[in-house]
N, C-alpha and C positions, 0 to 999 in steps of 0.2 A: 484147662480153661483157655479159651482163645481170646486174644485182644484184637479189637477192631481199630484200625487207624482211620481217622477222618481227615479228609483233605479235599482239594479240588482235583477234578479229573482234568486230563489234557484238553478235552473238548471245552470244558468250562473256561479254562485259561485262554484258549484261542478265541473264544467268543468275546471275552472281556477285552482282549487286546485289539480285536477288530473294531469293537464299539469305540474304544479310546482313540484309535486311528481315525475313524470317521469324524469324531468330535474335533480332533486336532486339525484335520484338513478344513473343516468348515469354520471353526472359530478362530484359529490362529491368524489368518490374514487380517481380521478386524483389529487385532491387537498389535500386529507387527507393522502394518503400513500406517505410519504416523506422519508421513511427509505432508499430506494435505493439512493436517492439524498444525504442523510446524509453519507452513506457508501462511496459513490463516493468522497465526500468532505473530508472524513477522509483519504482516500487513497491519495488524493492530499497533505494532510498535512504530511503523511508518506513519500511521495516522497520528499517534501521540507526538512524534517528532515534528510533524507538520503543524500541529496545534501549538506546541511549545515555541517553535520558530516564529509562527504567526503572532503569538503573544509578545515575543521579544521585539519583533519589528513594530508591532502596534505601540509598544511602550516607547520606542525611539520616536515614532511618529507623533505620539501624544506630547512628548517632551518638546518637540519642535512645533507643536500646535498644528500639525498637518493631518490629523485623523479624519477631517471632513473633506479632504481633497482626494481627487482620483486622477489616474493617468490612463489615457486611452491608447491602445496599441496603434502605432503608426503616427502618433502625434509627438512632436518634439517635447520631451519631458521638461518640466519646470523645476525650480528648486523647491517647490512646495509639493512635489509628488514622488519624492524618493528619500531614502535614508542610506547611509553608508554602513555596510556590514563587512567587517574585515577588509576594508579598503575598496569594496566593490559597490557600485551604485545599485541599489535594489529598489525598483519602482514600486509604488504602493497604490492600492485602490482602497480608499477610505481607511487608511492606516495599516492595512494588512498587505502582505506581499501580493503583487499582481502576478497572475498566472504567466503572462508573457515574460515577465522579468525573471521568474523562477526558472523557466525553461531556457532562457537565454544563458543562464549560468552553466547549463549543461554543455554548452558549446566550448567552454573554457577547458583546458586540459584536465584530465581525470583527477589530478591531485587537488584541484580547487573546486571542481564542479559543484554539486549541490551540497557538498560537505562544508561550504562556506557558512551555511546556517543550520545544516543537519549533517548527520554522519551517514550519508548515502553515497556510495561510489558507483560510477558508471560502469565498472567492471562487473557489477552484480545486479544492476537495475537498469530498466529501460524507461526513459522519460519521453513522453509524447505530448506535444503541444495540441491544444484544442483546435478544432476545425474553424475555418473562416466562414462557413456556411450557416452556423447557428446550432442546429441539432447535432447530436452525436451520430457518428457512423460506426461501422464495424471496426474501421482502422483508426479513427480519431475520436477523442472525447469532444464535448460540446464547446462552443465559443466561450472565451474567457475562462478556460479551465486547462488543466494539464493532468496527466495520469502517470502513475508510477506502477510498474509491474516487475516481478522478478524475471531475470533473464531465463529464457528457455521455456516459457509458457506461452500458449496461444491465447491472445486477448481479443475479445469482441466487446466493444464499448456499448453495444446495444443489448447485450445479453446478461441475464442474472447468473449464468453459469460461466463466469469468467474469473480472472484472478488479478485484481488490480485495486489501486486506490485512486480516487478522483478528487482533485482540489478545484473547487468552483469559487471564483472571485466573490468578494463581499458585494452584495447587491446595492447597499446604501450605507450611510454612516451609522445606522442603528442595527445592522445585520452583519454578523461575522461571516467569514467564508464557510462554505459547506464542504465538509470532507467526508466522502462516502467510501466505504469498503465494499467491494464485490468479491466474495470468496467462494462462490458456489462451484467454481471450476478449478479450485486449487487442488 
């Protein structure tokens, strides 16, 4: 009596290996490249830091009774339009940090820059002051705003396919600042 062994032929094994190889080549990059997700999550953290810092500054302004006052760029600040944060004057717009004041902190050495109110170092982030013309351009965000982007990315402040966070000053005493994340190009 003869016994038959059942198994896979060499051709069947090669076909299965080829199919698995094709699937790996097409599917693996979607799972391996997570840098854009990481940058997007980091921008969310930056937004959270800006909101927390804004609330801290607003609290200090409210304690001083200054939450209805504003400071205009180019005007000599008064004692009713700023608070001290870690020994640095931070000018306010309706109690929240004024965009020009935040970006002025980035001119200080990297050890104190924006980490005065947030944990962002100029070695890892790019800070850009808003344009004086009003509307955003490719190179600068709008008037009374500033933007933060990770170093090494190309930013266009007029495009939805960019990678940055924009902080827009409070419009009035009843409206907090608007913080927008653009992560389509991360």
